[in-house]
C-alpha positions as a Markdown table, in Angstrom:
| # | Residue | x | y | z |
|---|---|---|---|---|
| 1 | Met | -13.2 | 11.2 | 63.5 |
| 2 | Lys | -11.0 | 11.8 | 60.5 |
| 3 | Lys | -12.6 | 8.7 | 58.9 |
| 4 | Lys | -16.1 | 10.2 | 59.3 |
| 5 | Trp | -15.1 | 13.6 | 57.8 |
| 6 | Phe | -13.3 | 11.9 | 55.0 |
| 7 | Gly | -16.3 | 9.6 | 54.3 |
| 8 | Ala | -18.7 | 12.4 | 54.5 |
| 9 | Ser | -16.6 | 14.6 | 52.2 |
| 10 | Leu | -16.2 | 11.8 | 49.7 |
| 11 | Leu | -20.0 | 11.2 | 49.8 |
| 12 | Val | -20.7 | 14.9 | 49.2 |
| 13 | Leu | -18.2 | 15.0 | 46.4 |
| 14 | Met | -19.7 | 12.0 | 44.7 |
| 15 | Leu | -23.2 | 13.4 | 44.9 |
| 16 | Ala | -22.1 | 16.7 | 43.5 |
| 17 | Leu | -20.3 | 15.1 | 40.6 |
| 18 | Ala | -23.2 | 12.8 | 39.8 |
| 19 | Gly | -25.6 | 15.8 | 39.9 |
| 20 | Cys | -23.5 | 17.9 | 37.6 |
| 21 | Ser | -22.9 | 15.2 | 35.1 |
| 22 | Glu | -26.7 | 14.5 | 34.8 |
| 23 | Glu | -27.6 | 18.1 | 34.3 |
| 24 | Asn | -24.9 | 19.2 | 31.9 |
| 25 | Val | -24.8 | 16.1 | 29.7 |
| 26 | Lys | -27.7 | 16.1 | 27.2 |
| 27 | Pro | -28.5 | 12.8 | 25.5 |
| 28 | Glu | -27.6 | 12.7 | 21.8 |
| 29 | Glu | -30.8 | 12.9 | 19.7 |
| 30 | Lys | -31.1 | 9.9 | 17.5 |
| 31 | Pro | -33.4 | 9.9 | 14.4 |
| 32 | Lys | -36.6 | 8.1 | 15.2 |
| 33 | Lys | -36.7 | 4.6 | 13.8 |
| 34 | Glu | -40.0 | 5.3 | 12.1 |
| 35 | Gln | -38.7 | 8.4 | 10.3 |
| 36 | Thr | -35.6 | 6.4 | 9.1 |
| 37 | Glu | -37.8 | 3.5 | 7.9 |
| 38 | Glu | -40.2 | 5.9 | 6.1 |
| 39 | Lys | -37.3 | 7.7 | 4.4 |
| 40 | Thr | -35.8 | 4.3 | 3.3 |
| 41 | Ala | -39.1 | 3.1 | 2.0 |
| 42 | Ser | -39.8 | 6.3 | 0.1 |
| 43 | Asp | -36.2 | 6.2 | -1.4 |
| 44 | Glu | -36.8 | 2.6 | -2.5 |
| 45 | Thr | -40.1 | 3.6 | -4.1 |
| 46 | Ala | -38.5 | 6.5 | -5.9 |
| 47 | Asn | -35.7 | 4.3 | -7.1 |
| 48 | Gln | -38.1 | 1.6 | -8.4 |
| 49 | Ala | -40.1 | 4.3 | -10.2 |
| 50 | Lys | -36.9 | 5.5 | -11.9 |
| 51 | Ile | -36.0 | 1.9 | -12.9 |
| 52 | Ile | -39.5 | 1.3 | -14.3 |
| 53 | Lys | -39.5 | 4.6 | -16.2 |
| 54 | Asn | -36.1 | 3.8 | -17.7 |
| 55 | Met | -37.2 | 0.3 | -18.7 |
| 56 | Gln | -40.4 | 1.7 | -20.4 |
| 57 | Glu | -38.4 | 4.3 | -22.3 |
| 58 | Asn | -35.6 | 2.0 | -23.4 |
| 59 | Ala | -37.6 | -1.2 | -24.1 |
| 60 | Val | -37.7 | -2.5 | -27.7 |
| 61 | Glu | -41.1 | -3.7 | -29.0 |
| 62 | Leu | -41.0 | -7.5 | -29.4 |
| 63 | Asp | -41.6 | -8.6 | -33.0 |
| 64 | Pro | -42.2 | -12.4 | -33.0 |
| 65 | Lys | -41.3 | -12.7 | -36.7 |
| 66 | Ala | -38.0 | -10.9 | -36.2 |
| 67 | Leu | -37.2 | -13.1 | -33.2 |
| 68 | Glu | -38.0 | -16.2 | -35.3 |
| 69 | Ala | -35.8 | -15.0 | -38.1 |
| 70 | Asp | -32.9 | -14.1 | -35.8 |
| 71 | Pro | -33.0 | -15.6 | -32.3 |
| 72 | Lys | -30.2 | -13.3 | -31.2 |
| 73 | Ala | -32.0 | -10.1 | -32.4 |
| 74 | Tyr | -33.0 | -9.2 | -28.9 |
| 75 | Glu | -29.9 | -10.3 | -27.0 |
| 76 | Gln | -28.8 | -7.9 | -24.3 |
| 77 | Lys | -32.0 | -5.8 | -24.8 |
| 78 | Ile | -35.0 | -5.0 | -22.7 |
| 79 | Ile | -38.1 | -6.0 | -24.6 |
| 80 | Lys | -41.7 | -4.9 | -24.4 |
| 81 | Ala | -44.2 | -7.6 | -25.3 |
| 82 | Val | -47.9 | -6.7 | -25.6 |
| 83 | Gly | -50.2 | -9.6 | -25.6 |
| 84 | Thr | -53.0 | -11.7 | -23.9 |
| 85 | Val | -52.4 | -14.2 | -21.1 |
| 86 | Asn | -53.1 | -17.6 | -22.6 |
| 87 | Ser | -53.2 | -19.7 | -19.4 |
| 88 | Glu | -56.0 | -21.4 | -17.7 |
| 89 | Thr | -55.1 | -20.6 | -14.1 |
| 90 | Pro | -54.0 | -17.3 | -12.4 |
| 91 | Val | -50.2 | -17.0 | -12.0 |
| 92 | Ala | -48.4 | -15.5 | -9.0 |
| 93 | Thr | -44.8 | -14.7 | -8.4 |
| 94 | Gly | -42.3 | -17.3 | -9.6 |
| 95 | Gly | -44.8 | -19.0 | -11.9 |
| 96 | Ser | -45.0 | -19.1 | -15.6 |
| 97 | Phe | -47.7 | -18.5 | -18.1 |
| 98 | Glu | -48.2 | -18.4 | -21.9 |
| 99 | Leu | -48.6 | -15.0 | -23.6 |
| 100 | Lys | -49.9 | -14.6 | -27.1 |
| 101 | Val | -48.2 | -11.8 | -28.9 |
| 102 | Gly | -49.8 | -11.3 | -32.3 |
| 103 | Glu | -50.1 | -14.9 | -33.6 |
| 104 | Thr | -47.1 | -16.2 | -31.6 |
| 105 | Asp | -47.2 | -17.8 | -28.1 |
| 106 | Phe | -44.4 | -17.3 | -25.6 |
| 107 | Lys | -43.6 | -18.9 | -22.3 |
| 108 | Val | -43.2 | -16.1 | -19.7 |
| 109 | Met | -41.3 | -16.7 | -16.5 |
| 110 | Asn | -42.9 | -14.3 | -13.9 |
| 111 | Phe | -40.2 | -12.7 | -11.8 |
| 112 | Thr | -42.5 | -9.9 | -10.6 |
| 113 | Met | -44.8 | -9.5 | -7.7 |
| 114 | Ser | -47.7 | -9.2 | -10.2 |
| 115 | Lys | -50.4 | -11.8 | -10.5 |
| 116 | Val | -51.9 | -12.3 | -14.0 |
| 117 | Ala | -55.4 | -13.5 | -14.8 |
| 118 | Pro | -56.2 | -15.7 | -17.8 |
| 119 | Gly | -57.5 | -13.7 | -20.8 |
| 120 | Ser | -55.9 | -10.4 | -19.5 |
| 121 | Asp | -54.3 | -8.0 | -21.9 |
| 122 | Ile | -50.9 | -7.1 | -20.4 |
| 123 | Ile | -47.6 | -5.5 | -21.2 |
| 124 | Val | -44.5 | -7.5 | -20.2 |
| 125 | Tyr | -41.1 | -5.9 | -19.8 |
| 126 | Gly | -38.0 | -8.1 | -19.5 |
| 127 | Asn | -35.7 | -10.0 | -21.7 |
| 128 | Val | -35.9 | -12.9 | -24.2 |
| 129 | Lys | -34.0 | -16.0 | -23.3 |
| 130 | Thr | -32.0 | -17.8 | -26.0 |
| 131 | Gly | -33.5 | -21.1 | -26.8 |
| 132 | Lys | -37.0 | -22.5 | -26.1 |
| 133 | Asp | -38.9 | -24.1 | -23.3 |
| 134 | Ala | -38.2 | -27.8 | -23.1 |
| 135 | Lys | -41.8 | -28.9 | -22.5 |
| 136 | Ser | -43.8 | -26.5 | -24.7 |
| 137 | Gly | -41.1 | -25.6 | -27.3 |
| 138 | Leu | -42.1 | -21.9 | -26.9 |
| 139 | Ser | -39.6 | -19.0 | -26.9 |
| 140 | Leu | -39.0 | -17.8 | -23.4 |
| 141 | Ile | -39.4 | -14.3 | -21.8 |
| 142 | Asn | -38.1 | -13.4 | -18.4 |
| 143 | Ala | -40.6 | -10.9 | -17.0 |
| 144 | Thr | -39.2 | -8.2 | -14.7 |
| 145 | Tyr | -42.2 | -5.9 | -14.8 |
| 146 | Ile | -45.8 | -6.4 | -15.9 |
| 147 | Glu | -48.4 | -3.7 | -16.5 |
């Protein structure tokens, strides 16, 4: 009989403890995954906008004649090259195209997500690489942003 009372008491105690712990413990609220992702995406967009604005404000206008006279004139500088796409086929990310700035052609390495169409007037922000393209002999621009 003692075993029955002990077993019944233990059962009642276990049920009481289980019931108390469920009622009193509130689950910790976690931020919703969607809200976190939206915040991260909006932070990234805001950061990219700041970088682009900074680039536009600090870029030096590319003068092909000055570059030809002194190839190191634009070293360590962000350049702004305004010109016309001089390629026959559209170019996507990772491709290259020719850009006519004034009377001078440049080979542009497209490191952006932008596609460019032949004959388009565009503005390229990036940097001038020292040396020339091996195949075409044109000066090189690494494009990091295209308008």
